[in-house]
C-alpha positions as CSV (number, residue, x, y, z in Angstrom):
1,M,0.0,0.0,0.0
2,Q,1.4,3.4,-1.0
3,T,1.6,6.0,1.8
4,E,0.3,9.4,1.0
5,T,1.9,12.1,3.0
6,C,1.5,15.9,3.4
7,E,3.9,18.5,4.8
8,A,1.4,20.0,7.2
9,V,-1.8,19.8,9.1
10,V,-3.6,23.0,9.9
11,A,-6.1,23.8,12.7
12,H,-8.1,27.0,12.5
13,C,-11.6,28.4,13.1
14,I,-14.6,28.0,10.9
15,D,-15.0,31.7,10.5
16,F,-15.7,32.5,6.8
17,R,-14.2,35.9,7.0
18,F,-10.7,34.4,7.1
19,R,-11.1,31.5,4.7
20,K,-9.9,33.2,1.5
21,V,-6.8,34.9,3.0
22,L,-5.9,31.7,5.0
23,N,-6.3,29.5,2.0
24,E,-4.1,31.7,-0.2
25,Y,-1.4,31.9,2.5
26,L,-1.5,28.1,3.2
27,M,-1.5,27.1,-0.4
28,S,1.5,29.4,-1.0
29,R,3.3,27.6,1.9
30,F,2.1,24.1,1.1
31,P,1.4,24.0,-2.6
32,E,1.1,20.2,-2.6
33,G,-1.7,20.5,-0.1
34,Y,-2.3,20.1,3.7
35,D,-4.7,18.4,6.0
36,L,-7.2,20.9,7.5
37,I,-9.1,20.8,10.8
38,S,-11.6,23.6,11.0
39,I,-13.7,24.0,14.2
40,A,-15.3,26.9,15.9
41,G,-12.7,28.6,18.2
42,G,-9.7,26.8,16.5
43,V,-7.7,25.5,19.4
44,K,-10.1,26.6,22.1
45,E,-11.5,23.1,22.7
46,L,-8.0,21.6,22.9
47,V,-7.1,24.0,25.7
48,E,-10.3,23.2,27.6
49,K,-10.7,19.5,27.0
50,R,-7.1,18.4,26.1
51,D,-7.2,14.6,25.7
52,S,-10.9,14.3,24.8
53,S,-10.6,17.2,22.3
54,F,-12.0,16.7,18.7
55,V,-9.1,18.7,17.4
56,L,-6.6,16.4,19.1
57,Q,-8.3,13.3,17.7
58,Q,-8.2,14.8,14.2
59,L,-4.5,15.7,14.6
60,K,-3.7,12.2,15.6
61,I,-5.6,10.8,12.5
62,S,-3.6,13.2,10.3
63,H,-0.4,12.3,11.9
64,N,-1.0,8.5,11.6
65,L,-2.3,8.7,8.0
66,H,-0.3,11.4,6.4
67,Q,2.8,12.0,8.6
68,P,2.8,15.8,8.5
69,K,6.1,17.4,9.7
70,I,4.4,20.7,10.6
71,I,1.4,21.5,12.8
72,V,0.0,24.9,11.9
73,L,-2.2,26.6,14.5
74,I,-4.1,29.7,13.6
75,Q,-6.3,31.8,15.9
76,H,-8.0,35.0,14.8
77,E,-9.2,38.4,15.8
78,D,-12.9,38.8,16.8
79,C,-13.5,35.1,17.3
80,G,-17.1,34.5,18.3
81,A,-16.3,31.3,20.2
82,Y,-14.4,33.5,22.7
83,G,-17.0,36.3,22.8
84,G,-15.5,38.4,20.0
85,S,-13.3,41.4,20.2
86,K,-15.7,43.2,22.5
87,K,-14.7,40.8,25.3
88,F,-11.2,42.4,25.4
89,A,-10.1,45.9,26.4
90,G,-8.4,46.3,23.1
91,P,-6.6,44.7,20.2
92,E,-3.3,44.1,22.1
93,E,-5.1,42.3,25.0
94,E,-7.0,40.1,22.4
95,K,-3.8,39.2,20.6
96,E,-2.0,38.5,23.9
97,F,-4.9,36.2,25.0
98,Q,-4.9,34.3,21.7
99,S,-1.1,34.1,21.8
100,D,-1.4,32.5,25.3
101,Q,-4.0,30.0,24.0
102,L,-1.5,29.1,21.2
103,Q,1.4,28.7,23.7
104,K,-0.7,26.3,25.8
105,V,-1.6,24.2,22.8
106,E,2.0,24.1,21.6
107,A,3.1,22.7,25.0
108,I,0.4,20.0,24.8
109,L,1.2,19.1,21.2
110,K,5.0,19.0,21.8
111,E,4.4,16.1,24.3
112,I,2.2,14.2,21.9
113,F,3.9,14.9,18.6
114,P,7.6,15.5,19.4
115,D,8.5,14.8,15.8
116,C,6.5,17.8,14.5
117,A,7.4,21.4,14.2
118,I,4.6,23.7,15.5
119,E,3.9,27.1,13.9
120,K,1.5,29.6,15.5
121,Y,-0.3,32.5,13.9
122,F,-2.8,35.2,14.7
123,A,-5.0,36.3,11.7
124,L,-6.4,39.9,11.6
125,L,-9.6,41.1,9.9
126,S,-7.3,43.3,7.8
127,G,-6.0,40.1,6.2
128,E,-2.6,40.3,7.9
129,I,-1.3,37.0,9.4
130,V,1.1,37.4,12.2
131,Q,3.4,34.7,13.3
132,I,3.4,34.2,17.1
């Protein structure tokens, strides 16, 4: 049986406002394709539920089937799963909070997938994608 592999697996939110810019960015990075996990809140569930997380189960399936070398985690501005931008005092507080979420998930995933590099990003409504 031939093994199909991909370079990366990506986890990000379902929010349609980011789909086009994220797809363009990710296809430029991984032109041969990538596995995609899209769930409301992106990594939120993984931080809250850890081992029983849907995201974690999907990452494990991707890892077992396609052996990605990179796990890409993308959180975004004004995420409704977190209460939107109005929940934060300002853009910097929101970015700091989402950066903290990404750091927590990175620590979890490094234990489970020590063979994978982990990249973290914060997407803005302006279309900018900032590496964390």
